DRENLO-337777 format. One record per residue: y, x, z of N, C-alpha, C, O in turn. Coordinates in steps of 0.2 Angstrom, whole numbers, plus 5000, padded with zeros to 4 digits. Atoms other than C-alpha are relative to their C-alpha. Example, Ala and Ser with C-alpha at 12.3 -4.5 7.8 and 13.67 -1.06 7.14 Angstrom:
499450045000497850625039500650045000500550095003
499449964999499550685036500549965003501149995004
REM end
This chain:
499450005003471349915159500550015006500449985011
499549994995472949965169500649974997500849974991
499350035002474649885169500450054997500450114999
499549955003475949965158500550025005500949995008
499549974995476950085170500749994997500849994991
499350015001478850065170500250074996500250124999
499849945003479350185156500750025000501050064996
499349995000481150185161500150045007500450015011
500049964993481150325175500750005003501250004999
499450014996482450305188500349935001500849925005
499850075000482650125186499649965006498949975006
500350034995482250025202500049924999500549895000
500050065003481749855195500149945006499949955011
499950064996482249685203499349975000499049964995
500650035000480649605209500049945005499549905006
500050054995481149475223500749985001501250025001
499350034999482649355226499949945004499449905003
500050064996483049225239500749995002501150045003
499350024998484649135244500150045007499650045011
499949964994485549225259500349955005500749975010
499850054995485849055268500749974999500949935004
499350035002487549015260499949974993499449974990
500050025006488048945244500250054994500250034988
499849955005488549105235499650065000499550094994
500449935000487449255240499350004999498949955001
500750005001485749305234499850075002500150125001
500349944998484649435242499550024995499049984993
500449985006483849535228499650065002499950115004
500449944998482349655232499950044994499850014989
500249955005481949805222499350025001499050015006
500749985000480249875218499950055006499450065009
500049954995480650015231500049975007499850015012
499950034993480849895245500749995002500849955007
499350014999482749905245500249934999500049904994
499750065002483749745246500750004999501150035003
499350005002485349715238500349925001499949885001
499750074999486649565241500449994994500950034993
499650025006487349485225500449945002500249895005
499550055000488849375225499949964993499949994988
500150045006488549225213500649954999500649915004
499450055000490149135207500049974992499750004988
499950035007490649025192500850004999501149955000
499349995001492449085188500349954995500949934996
499850055006492548975172499449964999498849985000
500550045002491548835166499550044995499850074990
500549975005489948905157500050085001499750114997
500149924999490149085165499850015007500049985012
500249984993489149155179500150075001500050114997
499849934998489749305188499550035005499549995010
500449964995488549425197500350065002500450114998
499749944998489249555208499650035006499450005010
500449974995488349685218500450075002500650104997
499649944998489249825228499650045005499450025010
500549964996488149965235500250074999499850114998
499849925001489150135235499750045006499650015011
500349964994488350275245500550025005501150015003
499549994995489250325261500550054998501150055000
499549955002490050475252500449984994500850024992
499750025006490750375238500449935001500349884997
499750064999491850235246500750014996500950064995
499450005004493450185236500550035004500650025010
499449964997494950295239500549955002500649904999
499450044998496450215249500550004994500650054991
499450015005497750145237499750004993500150004988
500350005007496450135222500349944997500349884999
499750065004497250025209499549964997498949984995
500450045003496449875202499950014993500350044990
500149995007495649885186500449954996500449894998
499650055003496749805173499649964995500049924991
500450045006495349725162500049935001500249894997
500050074999495249555171500649975001501150005004
499550044998496449415172499949985007499349995010
500150044994496649325189499549954999499749904995
500550055001495149225191499849965006499949995012
500150044994494749085203499350025003498850045000
500649994997493449115216499649935001499849895006
500450064999492148975214499350015001498950034996
500749984998490549005223499549954996499649894996
500650045003488948945214499649975006499749995012
500450034995487748835223499350034999499050034993
500749975000486048925227499549965003499649945009
500550054997484548815230499350034999499150044993
500749985001482748865233499649954996499749894998
500450055004481648785220499350044999499250105000
500749975001479748815216500150064995500350054989
500049955004479648985209500650055000500650104997
499449965000481349055213500649965003500549925007
499450034998483149005215500449974995500550014989
499650035005484248885205500750025002500950025008
499349984999486048945203500449954996500349964989
499650055004487248805198500750005001500950025006
499350004999489048775195500249964994499849954989
499850035006490148695182499850034993500050094992
500249975006489348725165499450055001499350084996
500549954999488048835173499449985004499449945009
500650024996486248805177499550064998499250074993
500449945000485348965180499450005004499449965009
500649994996483649015187499850075001499650104996
500349934999483149175195499450005004499349975009
500650014997481349185198499850055005500150105006
500149974994480549245213499750074999499850125002
500349935002479449385205499550025005499349985009
500549984995478149485214500250065003500450115000
499849944997478649615227499550064999499050054997
500349935001478149795225500350055004500750045009
499749944996478549965232499550064999499050064995
500449945001477850135233499349995002498950024998
500750014999476250075241499749944996499149944994
500250065003476149905232500150004993500049954990
499950005007476549965215500749984998501149975003
499350025002478049915205500249935001500849925003
499850075000478049725207500149984993500150024988
499950035006478249605193500750014997501250005002
499450005002479749615182500349935001500049885001
499750074997480949475188500549974995500950004992
499650045005481649345176500649975002500749965008
499450034999483349275175500249964994500249984988
499950045005483749125164500749965001500849945006
499450045000485449045159500149984993500350024989
499950035007485448935144499550044995498950054997
500449965005484749045129500050075003499650115000
500149934997484949205140499450005004499349965008
500649994996483349265147499750075000499750114995
500349944999482549415154499349994998499049944999
500750015000480749455151499750005007500050035011
500350004993479649415166499349994998499049994993
500749995001477849415169499749944997500049884998
500449945001476649415160500350044994500150104994
499849965006477649465144500450065003500450114999
499649954998478849575154499650075002499850125001
500449944999477349695158499950044994499750104994
500249975007477249735139500650034997500550074992
499449975003479049785136500250065004500150075010
499849944997479849955140500650005004500750055007
499450004996481349895150499949955006499649905005
499950044994481549825167500750005003501050055003
499350014997483149755174500050035007499550025011
499949974993483749845190500550055001500950064997
499549954999484749975198499750074998499150095000
500249945002484650145190500350065005500950065006
499849954996484750295202500450054997500350074991
499649945003485950445200499550054999499050065002
500449945001485250605193500550054998501050044996
499549945002485950775189500349984993500049974988
499650015006487350745176500049934998500349914993
500050075002487150555176500149965007499749965011
499950044994487950435189499549945000499249934995
500550064999487050285196500349954995500849954992
499950065005487050125185499649945001499249945006
500450065000486349955182499749984993500150004988
500350025006485149895169499949935000499649905004
500250075001485049725162499650004993499750034989
500450015005483749665150500049934997500249895001
499950075004483749525137499449994995499350044991
500550015005482349445127500449974994500849924994
499650025007483049435109499549954996499049974994
500350055004482449275101499950024993500350064990
500149985007481749295084500649984995500849924996
499550025005483049295070500649995003501049954999
499350004997484549305081500450064999500150124999
499649945001486049425078500350015007500449975011
499649984995487049515091500650034998500650074993
499449985002488849555090500450035006500250035011
499549984995490349625100500050085000499850114995
500049924999490449805107500750034998500750094999
499449975002492149835100500050024993499749994989
500049975007492449945084499350034999499050065003
500649965003490949995074500050004993500149964989
499949995007491050075057499349984996499349984990
500650035003489250015054499949935000499449904997
499950075001489749835055499849965006499649995011
500150044994489649695067499449985003499349965009
500750024997487849645068499650065003499550114999
500249954996487149755081499250005001498950055003
500750014999485349695081499650064997499750074991
500449945002484049845079500450065001500150114998
499649944999485349975084500150025007500149985012
499749974994485850085098500750005000501050024994
499349995000487650075103500250045007499950025012
499749974994488550195115500749995000501150014997
499450035000490050105120500550055005500650045011
499649944997491150265124500550024996500350054990
499449995004492850295117500050084998499950125003
500049935003492850455106500650014995500749964992
499549985005494150545095499550014994499150064994
500550005006493250515078500250064995499850084991
499849945004494250665070499949994993499650034989
499950025007494450575053499349984997499349984991
500650025003492650525051499949925000500349895003
500250075001491950355047499349994998499050034995
500750015002490250275044499550015005498949995005
500449984995489450345060500149955005500649915006
500050054995489050235075500350025007500050025012
499649994994490450295087500749984998500849974992
499450035001492150235089500650025005500450045010
499450004996493950245096500049955005500349965011
499950064996493850075104499449975001499149944996
500650034998492350005113500149955006500549965010
499950064995492149845123499349985002498849974999
500650024997490749805135499849935000499649905005
500150075001490549635128499549994994499750014989
500550015006488949585118499949935000499849895006
500250075000488549415112499549984994499550024989
500550025006487249325101500249934998500449895001
499950075002487349175090499449965002499449905001
500550044997485849115100500449965006500149915008
499650044996487249055112500150045007500350005012
499949964994487349195126500550064999500550084993
499649955000488549325130500050045007499850015012
500149964994488549475142500650055000500850084995
499449965000490149565148499950045007499950015012
500049954994490049715160500750025002500950074998
499449984998491649735169500050075003499750085008
500049934998492049915171500450044995500650024989
499749965005492950065163499650064997499950104994
500449945002491550185160499549984994499549924992
500450015006490350205146499449955001499249945007
500650045000488950075142499650024995499850034989
500549995005487350105133499649944998499449915003
500450065002486449975123499550014995499650044990
500649995004484749975115499949924998499649895002
500050075002484849805105499549994995499649974989
500550015004483149795098499850064996499450064991
500249945004483049975092499350035002498950054998
500649974998481650035103499449945000498849964998
500550055000480749865105500349944996500949924998
499750055005481149735091500249945004500749905001
499850074997481249585103500350015007500449965011
499749984993482049675119500650044999500750084995
499349974999483849725123500050035007499850005012
499949964994484249855136500850025001501050054996
499349995000486049865142500150045007499950015012
499949964994486550005155500750015001501150034997
499350004998488149995164500150065006499850055011
500049954996488650155173500549985006500949945006
499650024994489350145191499649985006499149955005
500450024994488850115209500049925001499649895003
499950074999489549935208499849964994499949994988
500150045006488949795196500549945001500549915006
499650065001490149665190499849974993500149994988
500350025006489249565177500149924999500149885003
499850075002489749405168499549984994499450014989
500550035005488449295158500449944998500649905002
499650055003489249175146499549964996499049984993
500450045004488549025137500549964995501149964996
499650045005489148925121499950034993499550084992
500149975007489248945102500550054999500950075004
499649945001490249085094500749995002501050035006
499350014998491949005096500150005008500650025011
499950014993491648955114499950075004500250085009
500149944996490949125119500650055000500850085005
499449965001492449215112500649975005501050015008
499550034995493649085121499950025007500450035011
500249984993492749115137500150075002500450095007
499949924999492749305136500850015000501050055005
499349995000494649295132500349975006500849995008
499750034993494949185147499950045005500350045010
500249964995494149315157500550075000500750095005
499749945001495049465150500750004997501150044996
499350025003496649385142500049994993499750034989
499950025007497149305126500550054996500950085000
499549965004498049415112500749985001500849925001
499350024999499849425116500449994993500150004988
499650025006501249375104500250064997500350115000
499849955004501849475090500649984997500749924994
499450025003503549475083499949984992499550014989
500150025007503749385066500050054995499650054990
499949955005504349535057499350054999499250084994
500649965000502649625061499549984994499150024992
500550035005501749515048500350024993500049994988
499849985007502749595034499650064998499150074999
500349945003502449755025500250065004500850075004
499949934997502349925034499950054995499350054992
500149955004502650075024500050075003500450085008
500149944996502150245029499650064996499350044991
500449955002501450415025500050055005500450055010
500149954994500950565036500250074997499850114995
499550044997502350605035500650014995500750054991
499349985003504150585029500350055005500250055011
499749944996505050745035500750005002500950035006
499350004998506850695035500349934999499949894996
499750075001507950545037500249984993500149924991
499850015007508550565019499449984996499549934992
500750025004506750555013499849935001499649894997
500250074999506450395022500449954997500249904994
499550055003508050305016499950004992499949954989
500250005007507650364998499449974998499449934993
500650035002505950304998500149925001499849894996
499950075000506450135004500549974994500349924992
499650015006507750134990499649994994499749954990
500450005005506450174978499649944999499549904994
500450064999505350034984500449934998500249894995
499650065001506749904984500250004993500249944990
499950005007507149954966499449974996499549944991
500650025004505349914961499849935002499349905000
500150074998505449744970499549995005499149945006
500550004995504349794984500349995007500750035009
499750014994504749725001499850055005499250075005
500249954995504749845016500349975006500949965007
499750034993504949765034500050055005500450055010
500049944995504449925044499850064996499450064991
500249945003504450105039499850055006500250055011
500349954995503450235050500150074999500050094993
500049935001503750415053499650035006499750025011
500449964995502550535061500450065003500550075009
499749934998503550705061500749995001501150014998
499350004998505150655070500250045005500850055007
499949964994504950775084500150074998500050094993
499949935001505450955086499450045002499450095005
500749975000503651005085499649974995499749924992
500550025005502250995073499449955003499049985006
500450044996501350845080499350004997498849985000
500750005003499850855067499650065004499050065004
500349954997499551025075499950005008499450015011
500050004993500051005093499649945003499449945009
500350064998499350825095500249985007499849965011
499750024993500550795110500749984999501049984993
499350025000502250725114500350045005500450025011
499749954995503050875122500750024999501050055003
499349985002504750885113500449944999500249894998
499650055002506250785109500150004992499750034989
499950015007506850725092500350074996500650114999
499849955004507150855078500749984997500749954992
499350035002509050825076500250034994500750014990
499849975007509150945061499749964994500049954989
500350045006508050825051500149935001500149894997
499950074999508350665060500649995005500549995011
499450004996510150665067500149935004499849885002
499950064996510750545080500249944995500649954990
499950065004510850365073499850004993500049964989
500350005007509850405058499749944997499749934991
500350075003509050235057500449954999500249904996
499550065001510650135056500049974993500049914992
500050025007510650125037499449954999499449904995
500650045001508850055038500149935004499949885001
500050064996509149935052500549954997500449894997
499550055003510749865043499749964994500049914992
500350035005509649825029499449955002499049934997
500650044997508349735040499450035000498850005001
500649965000507049875039500050035008500450065010
500149974994506349915056499650075000499350084995
500349945000505750085061499550015005499549985011
500649994996504150145069499950085001500050114996
500149934999503850315077499450025003499149975007
500649984997502350415082500150025008500650065009
500049984993501950445101499350015002498849994999
500750004997500450495111500150025008500650045010
499949994993500050515130499950075003499850085009
500249934998499750705131500650044999501150034996
499549955001500850855133499750074999499150085001
500349935002500551035127500050055006500650065008
500149944995499951165139500550054999500650074993
499649955001501251295142500749984998501250034997
499450025002502751195136500449995007500249985012
499650024994504251165148499949945003499949935009
500150074998503850985149499350005004499349975010
500649994997502051025154500150035007499850025012
499949974994502651145167500349965005500249965011
499650044995503851025175499549945002499549935008
500450054997502550885176499450035004499249995009
500549974996501251005183500350015007500049995012
499649994993502551045197500149945004500149945010
499950064997502850865200499349965002499449915005
500750034998500950825201499949934996499649894998
500150065004501050695187499550004994499549954990
500549995005499650755176499349995003499250005009
500650014997497850705178499750075002499850124998
500249934997496950845188499250004999498949954999
500749994999495150915189499950015007500350005012
500249994993494150945205500350055003500450055009
499749944996495051105208500849995001501150035004
499350024998496751015209500550024994501150004995
499649975005497451095193500049954994499449914993
500150045006497850995177499450014996499350074994
500650005004496350955167500249984992500649944991
499950025007496350955148499549954997499049935000
500450055003495650825136499350034998499350094998
500649975001493850845132499950044993499550084992
500149975006494150895114500550054998500550084993
499449955002495751005115500250035007500550005011
499849974994496051135129500750015001500950035006
499349995000497851135125500449945002501049945003
499650064999498250955128499849975007499249965009
500050024993498550885146500249925000500649904996
499950085000498550695151500549985005500450005011
499550044995499950595159499549965004499149925002
500450044996499150515174500349935001500749925006
499750075000499550325171499849965006500049915008
500250034993498650285188500450025005500349995011
499549984995500050375197500649964999500949964994
499450045002501450245199500650054999501150024995
499449965002502750395199499950024993500450024989
500049985007502050465183500149944995500449954990
499950065005501950295175500749984999500949974994
499350025001503750255179500450054996500850044992
499749955004504250425173499949994992500450004988
500250015007503350395156500349944997500649944992
499650065003504050215154500750014999500949994994
499249995001505850275157500150054994500650044990
499949965005505550415145499949974993500349984989
500050035006504950305131500549954999500849944993
499550055000506150165135500750044997501150014993
499449965002507550295133500050024993500550024989
500149985007506850355117500149944995500449954990
499950065004506750175110500849984999501049964994
499250015001508650155114500350054996500850034992
499749955004509150315106499850004993500350014989
500250005007508150305091500049944996500049934990
500050075002508250115089499449984996499449944992
500650025004506450105083499749945004499849935010
500250064997505649935086499250005000498949965003
500750005000503849995084499850085002500250125001
500349945000502750145089499350004998499049954999
500849995001501050215084499850045006499950105006
500249974994500350245101499350034999498850005000
500649965002499050375096499650035006499950035011
500549964995497550455105499949965007500049905007
500250034994496950415123499349995001499049955005
500750015000495050425120499650065004499250045008
500449954997494450595126500250025007500550075008
499949994992494550585145499450045002498850025002
500549964997493550725153499649975006500049945010
500450034994492150675165500250035006500249995011
499849974993492850795178500749985002500950015007
499350024998494550715178500049965007499549925008
499950044994495150645195500749975000501250014999
499350045001496550515194500349995007500050015012
499650004994497850485207499749955005499849965011
500350054995496850335215499350025002499049995005
500749974999495250445216499549984995498950014996
500550015005494350375201499950064996500350104996
500349955003493450485190500149994992500249944990
499950015007493550525171499449964997499549934992
500550045002491850445169500249925001500149884996
499850074999492550285177500549974995500649914994
499450025004494150285166499950024993500450024989
500149985007493350345150500349954995500749974990
499850055005493750185141500649965002501049944998
499450044997495150105152500650055000501150025001
499349965000496350255151500449984995501049974996
499550025006496950195134500349935002500849924999
499750064998497250025142500650015005501149985004
499449984996498350095156500550034996501150014997
499549975004499250195143500449954996501049954996
499750055004499550045132500449955004500949935002
499650044995500149945147500750035001501250005001
499449964999501450085150500549994994501149994994
499750015006501950075132500449934999501049934998
499750075001502249885132500549995005501049965004
499550014995503249895148500650044998501250014999
499449975002504350025141500449964994501049964994
499750045006504649915125500349945003500949925000
499650064997505049765136500650025003501149995002
499449984997506349865145500550024995501150004996
499549985005507149935130500249954995500849944992
499950045006506949795117499849935001499849894997
500350074999506249635125499449994996498950024996
500650025004505149545113500050034993499550024989
499949985007505749635098499750075000500050124999
500349944999504449775100499349994998499049945000
500750015001502649805094499750084999500050114995
500449935001501549965097499349984996499049934996
500649995003500050005086499650055004499850105006
500449964996498650075096499350014997499049974993
500649985003497050165092499449995005498949975003
500550004995496050175108500149935004500649905003
500050064996495650025120499349985002498850025001
500650024997494349925128500149925001500649894999
500050074998494049745136500750005003500950045007
499350024997495849675140500550034995501150014996
499449975004496749785127500249954994500849964992
499850055005496749635115500649965002501049934998
499450034998498149565126500650044998501250014998
499449965002499249705120500050024993499850084991
500149995007499249695101500550054998501150065001
500650015005499049775089499650075000499850125003
500549955000497649895085499850024993499749974988
500349985007497149995069499450045001499250075006
500749985000495450065064500050075000499450105000
500049934999495950245065500050044993500250014988
499949955005495950395053499450004995499050054995
500550015005494750335039500150044994500750054992
499949965006494350435023500349954994500249894994
499750045006495250385007499450004994499550034989
500650015005493550344998499849935000500049895005
500350075000492650184993499649995006499649945009
500450014994491450215007500449995007500349965011
499650004994492850245019500349935001500549905006
499850065000493550075014499549955003499749905007
500550054998491949985017499950015008499949965012
500149984993491750075034500649975004500549945010
499450034996493550015039499949935000500149905005
500150075000493149835034499549985006499649945010
500550014995491649845045500350015007500149975012
499749994993492649915060500449945002500449925007
499550054998493949775059499649945001499849905006
500450064998492649635058499750015007499649965010
500349994993491749715073500649995006500449955011
499550014996493449715082500249935001500349905007
499950075000493749535078499549965004499749925008
500650034996492049485085500050025007499650005011
499949984993492549575101500749975003500950005008
499450034997494149475103500750024998501250005001
499449975003495449575094500349964994499949954989
499750055005496649465084500450044995500350034989
499649965004497949585077499850074999500050115002
500349935001497049725069500250024993500449984989
499849975006497449835054499750064998499350095002
500349945003497049985044500550044996501050014994
499549965004497850125034499849984993499350014990
500150015007497950055017500050064995500550094995
500149945004497350185005499650055003499450105000
500449954996496350275019500550055002501150064999
499649954997497050415029500050074997500650104996
500049935002496550575021499450014994498949984994
500549965004495650675008500050075002500550095005
500049934998495150855011500650044997500950085000
499449975004496450914998500749985004501150025005
499450034998497850805005500150025008500650045010
499949974993497450865023500250075000500650095004
499849935001497551045018500850004998501150045001
499350005003499251005009500449985006501050015007
499550024995499950915024500150065005500650065008
499949944995499551065036500550054997500950085001
499649955003500451175023500849985000501250025002
499350035000502051065022500350005006500950005007
499750004994502251055040500350075003500650075008
499749944998502651235041500750004998501150045002
499350005002504251195032500349935001501049935000
499750075000504451005034500449994994500949964994
499750015006504851005016500049934997499449904997
500050065002505350835010499849994992499950044989
500150015007504850754993499550044997499550064991
500549965002503350864992499349985000498850014999
500650034999501950744996499849974993500249934991
500350035006500850684981499649955002499349945007
500550055000499850534978499350045000499250094997
500649974999498050574983499449955000498849985001
500650055001496950414981499949984993500349974989
500250025007495950374966500449934999500349895003
499650065001497050234958499749945001500049895004
500350074999495850094957499849995007499949935009
500150014993495350124975500649985003500649935007
499450014997497150124980500249934998500449895003
499850075002497449954970499649955004499949905007
500550044996495949874979500250005007500249955010
499850004993496449934996500649975001500749935007
499350044999498249874994499949935000500249895004
500150075000497649704989499649975006499849925009
500350024994496449695004500550005006500549965010
499549994995497949755015500449945000500649925006
499650065001498949605009499749945004500049905006
500450054997497549495016499750025007499249995009
500249984993497349585033500549975005501049955003
499650024995498049535049500750035000501250005001
499349975001499449665048499950054993499350074992
500049965006499849755031500350075001500950075002
499849934998500049945034499850054995499250074995
500149945005500150085021500150065004500650075007
499949944996499850255029499450054997498950034995
500549955002498950415024500350074999500950085000
499749935001499150605021500450014994500850054994
499749995007499650585003500549945000500649905004
499550065001500950454996499649945000499049934997
500350075000500550274999500449954997500249894997
499650045003501950194991499749974993499550024989
500250025007501450084976500350034994500050044989
499649965006502750174965499750064999499950094994
500349935001501750334967499449994995499150054993
500650005003500250264957500149974993500649934992
499950025007500050224938499849925000499449895004
500250065002499850054930499350004998499050054995
499850064998498949934931500049995008500149945011
500150014992498649974950500750005003500749975009
499350004997500550004953500249935000500449905006
499850075000500849824948499649965004499949915007
500550044996499349754957500250015007500349965011
499849984993499949844973500749965002500849945007
499450034999501749784971499949925001500349895005
500050075000501249604968499649985007499849935009
500450014994500049614983500650005006500549965011
499450004995501649664994500449945000500649915005
499650065001502649524987499649935003499949895006
500450064998501249394990500050005008500049955011
500049994993501149465008500649975003500649935008
499450034997502949415011500049925000500249895005
500150075000502549235006499549975005499549925007
500550024995501049235018500250005007499949975011
499849984993502049285033500149935004499849945010
500050064995502449105040499349975002499249955007
500750024999500649055038499750045006499350025010
500349954995500049215048500449995007500049995012
499650014994501449185061499749945004499549945010
500350064997500749005064499250015002499049995008
500849994999498849065063499950045006499550045010
500149954995499149205076500149965007499949995012
499950034994499649075089499449965002499349935008
500650034999497948995088499550045005499750105006
500449974994496549035101499450044997499050065001
500549965002495349125089500450064996500950054994
499749955004495649295080500349984993500049944990
499850015007496649305064499550014995499449974990
500549995005495249385055499449975003499149995009
500550034998493749275057499450014996499349984991
500749995004492049345051499649945000499749895004
500450075001490849215045499649985006499649925006
500350034994489849205061500449965004500249925008
499550034995491449155070500349944996500449884999
499750065004492149045055499549944999499849894999
500550055001490548955052499450005004498950025002
500649994996489448955067499449964999499549904997
500650045002487648905064499850004993499349974991
500250005007487748925045499750074999500050124998
500349935001486449055041500150034994500250094994
499849975006486949085024500650045001500750094998
499449964999488649125029500050065005500350115004
500149954996488049235043499850064996500050124998
500249955004487249345030500650034995500550094992
499549985004488949365021500450055005501050035007
499849964995489349515032500750044998500950075003
499449965002490849585022500649964997500949984993
499450045001492049445021500249965006499949975011
499750034994493049335032500549944998500749944992
499450045001494349195034500550035003500550065009
499449984997496049245037500449945003500749904999
499850064997496649115049499549944998499049964996
500550055001495848945046499949984993499449954991
500050035007496148925027500050054994500050034989
500049955006496049085017499450045000499250075005
500649975001494449155011500150074997500450074992
499949945002494449345009499450044999499050055004
500649965001493049455001500350064996500350064990
499849945003493749634997499650034995499050024996
500449965005493249724982499850075002500350115004
500249944996492249864989499650064995499450114998
500349955005491549954973500450004994500849954992
499650005007492350014956499749944996499149934996
500250055006492349884942500249935002500249894997
499750074999492949724951499549955001499749895002
500550064999491249634954500049995007500050045011
500150024993491049544970499649945001499749894997
500450064999489649424976500349985007500350025012
499750024994490349314990499749935002499549894997
500250064998489849165000500649955001501149975004
499450045000490949014997499849945005499349905004
500150064996491048885011500149934997500349934991
500050075003490948695008500749994998501250005001
499450025003492248624997500350044994499950084992
499749965006493448684983500550055003500950035008
499649954998494348844985500450034994500250044989
499649995006495848884974500250085001500350105006
499849935000496349064969500750025002501149985001
499349984998497849154977500250064996500850074995
499849945004497749314966499649994993499150034992
500350015006497249254949499249985001499149955006
500750024999495349214946499949934999500449894999
500250075001494449054944499949965007499850005012
500150034994494348914958499250005001498850014996
500749994998492648914967499849935004500249915008
500350054996491548774974499450025004499050065002
500549984995490448784989499749945003499949885001
500249944998489348794998499550044996499250014992
500449965004488448934990500350074999500850095000
499849935002488449114984500350004993500049964988
499749995007489549154969500250074998500450115003
499749945002489949304959500649994996500749954992
499450005004491649344953500150074997499950125000
499849935003492349484942500750004999501049964995
499250005000494149534944500250064997500050124998
499649955003495249634933500550035006500550005011
499549974995496549744942500549965003500749975008
499550044997497749604944499749945003500149895005
500350064996496449484952499750035006499550095007
500349984994495749484969499649945003499949885003
500350054997494449374978500349975007500149985012
499750034994495649284990500249934998500549914993
500050075002495549094990500249965006500149975011
499850044995496348954999499749935000499549914994
500350075000495648785004500449954995501049954996
499650045004496048654991500549955004500349935009
499550044997497648564996500450035006500950015008
499749974995498148695008500550064998500850095001
499649955003499048814996500750005002501050055004
499350004998500848754999500150025007500650065009
499949984993500648775018499950085001500250115005
500249924999499848955016500550044997500750094999
499549965004501149015003500749985002501250004998
499350014998502648945012500449954995500949964994
499750055005502948795000499850024993500049984988
REM end
């Protein structure tokens, strides 16, 4: 019999480790005989940080390279490294880790034994069991078309779940799946396992978390190839790895302490946002708000896509100024005087061949390729990217947006796009498109927030689609352009639950879904003339009513889509159900403002709301909104829903019977009922008295 050869070609496994004679550094040998030096620190209680820096001679950091915006300022607290039988103990506040010695190897001596690392419930496979699994932890060498990287392996204990990773339309439990954590433009799709917003933070209800600090793609095999083994590959020459311990709330709190807690949101943002893609004139916007007011529907924010002197659906860029024939100066004043705030669409690209693109090219403010010329996004050869890593470009863009906010008087923007960063991009600081694939959206959003601060202080909120670790500091985020179908609504719910379990608190979605094939074709036709009052309702009425009810119990309530999304566009009884949901949302606003100040996300999936409750863990399509409201959206026609009820008595907020827990209960809801329940005794606090 021969030992199972390493089936992961290109990976140089760790096989030997010993302290480097101080309290912080560990010398780690590879199977090839190469030795790396790891820094071991404990920046926070219960968090071990492992850093290795080994760039090749021709890849030193460029002078003036900007720091990555992902991490908060962290204390440097060296761990204590102590030789013990079989390896090295790594200790610090809340950390007791053990890196075993392993068996040296090399080209002449074979691979060597897989090297174990343990921290609480986190553990690598080590000999003899490590010889039987297909993954070894170590450094992965560069290959044609693939930069160098680092591999971490994890023993998945029986019957534990894995969460995190950012947005996932296939849901938050990742065990048994492959994930490629790489931001992509979904192009109106949903249900597949790719996403606009990806986060290199994975955690398990077994009590461990892994966060790979960086801006490039991360690939994860979470029990897909081997049922009990996970493999996480982090691209880049340098490794900056955080291992976390704790139960679900502690893991999220510790991760957020590393990357930043969600920022504050203006109180008005928790009201009702009304939109469609798009209102074409100022008169159409005002008439729509009048229509909703007459029906008793509150509107706190109204959003406009097509406010620019260009077809943004076609150009997918912000290259022109306002269309003053359709939106004259001070057009928003009648809305603002009524207490309705305005939101406008923006994005970080400019259209090739426009006067603005030519100006920015001449000034060197666009992202370039290796040839020094502006490089296009991966998915559209006509869109060029502003280089937010260039201080001059960032300042120009901030002032441009701040000036627009002052002129248009809008309090919100929909900060669209930011995902398709080409691998061949070279930024002002020398970093590459691979390194910035996921963090470009974070640099972009930081510039948006800075512009808002300059123009409006705290009275400003952007909605963003792209992002990564650290983006939760800059709320809010929406789930992207999902279809107006029942399966589209389910995919959207899964995406939001996944984002919440990745540290995002203020998340939302397009109530009613974004598109149908017919309404998308119609939208393209209407933009040729920007004809007002020509958009029709396009969502099946029962689906619209159920989506509107769910929206009322989401962190933000936002109606948007290619067709009409106003409740007044739909027939009874779904019109009345949607109107009542919007009125109820207004009563919930004080509760949500208070809940948003807490240290856990507003949307709390059951593994976070009830850690350790196995029955609750299986309730994968419901959540608590804040600490006291149980929400289980209706996801199929007919109004039936099976939900898990936590311990105690829960009173209905939208008709229906009271429920007693713990246990599974089935409810059947007519169009005017919805499975949203409040803890007994908490109703007055939740509904504002």
